[in-house]
N, C-alpha and C positions, 0 to 999 in steps of 0.2 A: 456636344457633351465632352467634358474633359476626360483625360486619361484616368484620373483618379475616380471619377464617377463611373466610367466603364468598368474599371477593375472592381469597384464596390458592387456593381450590379452582377458581375460575373461570379464573384465570391458568394453573393446571396443566392445565386442559382446553383452553385456547386459547394454546398456546405461541407461535404465530406473532404474536399480538397482544402478548405479553410481549416477544418479541424486537424487534418494531417500536418498543415503548416504550423499550427499552434503546437501540436505534439512534438514536431521537430525542434521548434524553438525551446520548448521545455526541456527536451533531452540535451540540447546544447548547453543550456543554463545549468542543468544538473551535473553534467560531465565537467564543465568548467569549475563549478563550485566544489567539486570533489577534490580538486587539486590545490585548493586555497586553504591556508591555515589562518583564520581570522585572529588567532590569539598568539601569534609569534612574538618573539622578543623585540622585534623591530616593527611591530604592527602587523597588518595584513601582508602575508608572504605567499607569492605564487610558487607553484611547483615544489612546495614543501611537503606535500603528501601525495601518495599514489594509491588510488582505490584498488581493491582486490578484484578478482574476476567475478565473485558473487555480486559485489556492489554494481559493477558495470552491467551484469545480466539483469539485475533488478531494475536499474534505471531504464534499460531498453524495454523491458516488459511494461513498466509503468507508463512510459511514453507511448508504447503501442496501444495500450488500453485507452489513452486519451483521444485516439482517433475516433472512437465511437462514443464520445462523452455526451453528445446531444441526441444520439439514437437511444441510448440506455443509460441515463445519468446515474441512477441508483446503483446499477450493476457496476458501472465504471468506478464509482466512488468506493464501493465495497472492495473491488479488486485493488485499487490504488492504496486504500487504507491497509489491506492485508499485506501488500508488498512493502509498504512503509514500516509496518510492525516488524517484519522480518529483518529489515535493514537496521531498525533501532535496536534490536536485541543482539544481532550477531556482529555487526560491523564495528571495527575499531581501527582507524578512525571512521567516523560516520560519513556517508555521502548524503547529499540533500535529496534523497528519494521522496521525502515527505512533501516536496514541492508539487509532485503530481497529485497527491491527495488534496492539496490546497486548491489547485485548478479544478479538480473534480467537484469539490465542495462548492466552489463558486458557481459551477454550472448547475448543480442541483438547486441552489438558492435562487438563481435567476430564472429557473424554469418551473418552479413549484410555488405553492402558497406560503404565507408567512408561518403558520403553525408547523408545517412540515420542515421549513427552514430551521426554526427554533429547535425542534426535536432532533433532527439529523445533525445540525451544527453542534449542539451541546454534546451529543453522543460521540461525534467524531473528535471534538476537542478533548473530551474526558478520556477516551480510550487512548489516543495518541500521546497525550501528555502524561497519563498515568504509567503507560508502558515505558515511555522514555525516562521517567524519573525513577521507577522502581526496578525495571528489568534491564536497563541499559548499562553500559560500562562507565558512563559518566556519573558524577554525584547528582543527587536529585535537584540540587539548587543550581546546576550548571546553566549558563545562559542559553545554550543550545536547546535545553528542555523548555525553558520559558519562551524561546523563539517559536517552538512548535505550537504552543498555546496561542501566542499572539497572532501568528500567520493564519491559523485555521479560523480564529475568531474574526479577523479582518476579511477573510474570504467569504464567510457567511454574511457578514454585514454588507459587503460590497455587492454580492449577488442579490440580496434582498432589495438594496437600493436601486439597482438596475431594473429589477422586475417591477418595482413600484413605479419608476419613471415610465417604463414601457407601458404599463397599464394606464397610467395617467394620460399619456399622449394618445393611446388608443381610445380612451373614453372621450377625450376632447374631439377627436376626429369623428367618432360615432355621434356625438351630440351635434356637431356641425352638419353631418349628413342628415340626421333626423330633422334638424331645423329646416334644412333646405327642402326635404320632402314635405314637411308640414306646410311650408310656404307655398309650394307648388300645389298641394292638395287644396289649400285654402283658396288659392287663386282659381283653380278649376271649379270649386264649389260655388264661389261667388259668380263666376261666369254662367254656370248652369242655373243658379237662382235668378240672375238677371234675364237670361233667355226665357225662363219660365214666366217671369213677371211680364215681360214684354209680349209674350205669346198670349197671356190672359188678356192684357189690355187690347191687343189687336183683335182677338176674338170678340170681346165685348163690343168694341166700336163697330166692327164690320157686321156682326150678327144683328145688332140693333138697327143701325141706319140702313143697311141693305134690305132688311125686312120691311122697314117703313117705305123705302123707295119702291120696292116691289108692289106693296099694297096700293100706294097712291098711283103708281103707273098703271096698274090694272084698272083702278077706278077711272082714271083719265081715258084709257082706251075704251072703256065700256060706255061712257057718257059723251064721248067726243062729238058724235053726230047730233044727238037729241038735246043735250044740255051743255053747250060749250062753256057757259060761265062756270059750272061746277068742274068741268074738265080743266079750265084755267086754274081754278083754286087748287085742284089736286096736283097739277104740275108745279104750282108755286110751293106746295109742301114738299114735292120731290126735290125742287131746287134747294130749299132750306135744309132738308135732311142730308142731301149730298154735300152742301157746304159745311155743315156740322161734322160730317164724317171726314171730309178732307182736313178740316182744322184739327180734329182729334188725332187723325193719323199723322199729320205733320208734327204735332206735339209729341206723340209716342215715338216716332222714328227719330225725332230730334234728340232723344235721350241717348241715341247711339253716337252722336257727334262727340268729337274730342272737345276738351275744355276751351281750346282756342278757336274752334270753328265758329263761323258767323251763324246768325239766325238760330241761336239756341232758344228753346221754348221759354217764354216768360210768363205765359198764362198759367194760373194755378190749376191743380188737378180738380176735376169735378167732385162735388160732395153733396150732402143732403140740402145745402142751401139752394141747389138747383133742382130739387125734387119736383116742385110745381112745374118748372119748365119741361122736365122729363115727362111728367104725366100729360102735359099738353100735347107733346109730340105724338103720344099714343092716342089721345082723344081725337086729334086731327086725322089719324089713320083709321078711325072708326071703332076704337076699343074704348068703351066707357071705363074710366078709372076713377075710383074714389080714394082720397088720401085722408088719413086720420093721424094726427101727431100729438103726442103728449110729452115731448122732450124739450120743451122750451127752456132756454138757459143752459142746455147741455152743449159743451164744446168737446167734440170728439178729436182725438189725435188725427193727424192728416191721413195716416194709413187706414185707420178704422173708418174715417169719413169716406174715403175713396172706396173702401170695400163695401160699405153700406150702399153707396150709390150704384156700384157695379152689380151687386146682388139684385137690387130692385130692377135695374135695367135689363139684366139677363132674364129675370123671372117674367117681367112684362113682355119681353120679346118672345119667350116661349109660349106665353098665353096667346099672343097675337098669331103665332105660327101654328100652334097645335090645339088650342081650345075649341076651335070651330066657330062658326057664325053665331052671333047672339050672346057670346060669352061676355061677362063683366069681370073686372078685377078690383080687388080691394087691397090697398097698401096701408099698413100701420107701422108707425115708429114710436116705440114706448120706452121711456126710461124706467128701469126696474133696479133700484139700488146701484151697484157698481157697474151695471151693464146696460146696454141699449138693445132691445129686441126689435128686429125688423121682420115683418110677416107680409107675405104676398099670397092672396087667395084668389081663386077664380072658380066660377060655377060651370065652366064649359064641359059638355060631355065629350068633346073631342071629335075630330072628323070621322073617326072609325066607329061611332056608336050607332047601333041599329035603331030601327023605329020603336022597338020595345024598351029601349034604354039599356040593353045589354051591350057590354064591350065586345067589339070584334077586332081582328087584327088591324092595326093602324090607328086605334083609338088612343086616348090621352095616356092611359096606363102603359100601353106599349111605347108611346113616345117618351114617357118618363124613364122606362127601362133603357131606351135607346140613348138617353142623355145622362145616364148614370144616376138615377134617383135611387132612394133607399127603399127599394121594393123587395129586397130579399138578399140572401147571401151572395148572389151572383150578380155583379154589376155589369152594365153595358159599356160600350166603348166610346160614347160621346164625350164632348169636352165642355159643354156648357155648365151643367150642374157640378161636374167634377172641378171645373175652374172656380166655381163659387166656393166649394169646400176648401180647396187649396188656399184661396185668397183669405178666407175667414180664419182658417186654422193657422195661417202664417202669423196672424196678429194675436193669437191666443184665444180665439173664439170657437164657436161651433156652428155648423150649418146642417140642416136636415131638409129633405125634400121628398114628397111622395103624394100619392092620390089621397083625396079626402073621402071619408065615408059618405056615401050618397051621391058622389060625383064631384068632379072638379079636382083641383090640385092645390097643394100648399107648399110654400117655401118659407122656412123659418131660420133666421140667423140670430145668434147671440154674440154681441160685440162688446169687448171691454172698453170702459170709458177712459182708463189710463193706458199709457204705453206699455207694450209687452216686449220682453227681451228677445223673443223668438221671431220678431219681424224679419221677413226675408227680403229686405231691400226695397220695400215699397216707398214711394216718395214721402218724405217728411218735411 
């Protein structure tokens, strides 16, 4: 840091010392100007005039008032104007005491707003000029009287210009800081949305495939001794489900790679085109699934297509886990105007249903609450159905889930056919 910069920082921290230095400089200028006759026979003549004691006292008082010009600008302006008026009326020859009023008016203009500057500046110019012309010893048309008018006007204009520039620079800095904060907030928001999307994908992949692996492994263990052929078939399904899980996990985790990293995922995201394949995986796990579609010719946006697939996958996984033995599922995909409606129904009473058909703790209704279904004002803490809603809402749709009247469970999602501006970063 240079000496000039250090001095500037010190003066910024010690404003009173700076104002005292300015006041001393104004005092020196006033005293020096009081000895000069600008209208001498040979031009400007030094030591041609000698100020009287009253003029010297007024110059010292006016300079002393300027020490506090930034602490009380209006009061200092009033004091210096009053002292200047006394000098204009009584002194002959005049001393340039009005110079202190000029500095004080500049301070007021640079520290207040423009309307205040206009009012105070016009009042100061009018009072000083009128008194100098009408009550002073010089003729009203004297150059000294016009000089009072000109200097006060320039002081007000200069102070207003400095204030405007200071406000402009401050606004630019504020705008830059605001833009920086906005960029940081936008970056954090995008990171949070991407984390949420990846968490949903991981949940869908893991919950679906691990549930199938668990079921098939249980079947294989049960029939291993008596029916080895069926056990081999179950183990083959386990192998296929685990391979699919690994592939989808690799594709999901691959999204976290940088653009230049190798092995970036090239397989497209799953969609309704793979609905029959998805249904077959559940049929192989022992869950009867019926699929009905009336959306032929409909091409969904990539985000909506993925959301529809994940909703059906999660709903069927919940049926397999919670609906109990003997349950069946029905999947329907219907085009209704500008939307596609996806519905998954099951007729399972749930593992917690008693012999008389009444729900007991652990039944499907309780499982729905555990997974965040629309069973009332108080929702549970699971992530399955909650992830469905977040995924569908992100593309401008809606999703509801809850028990059916008479038993079973229903998941219903409405997805827009066209792209929605609120998509939260799903693959497109």
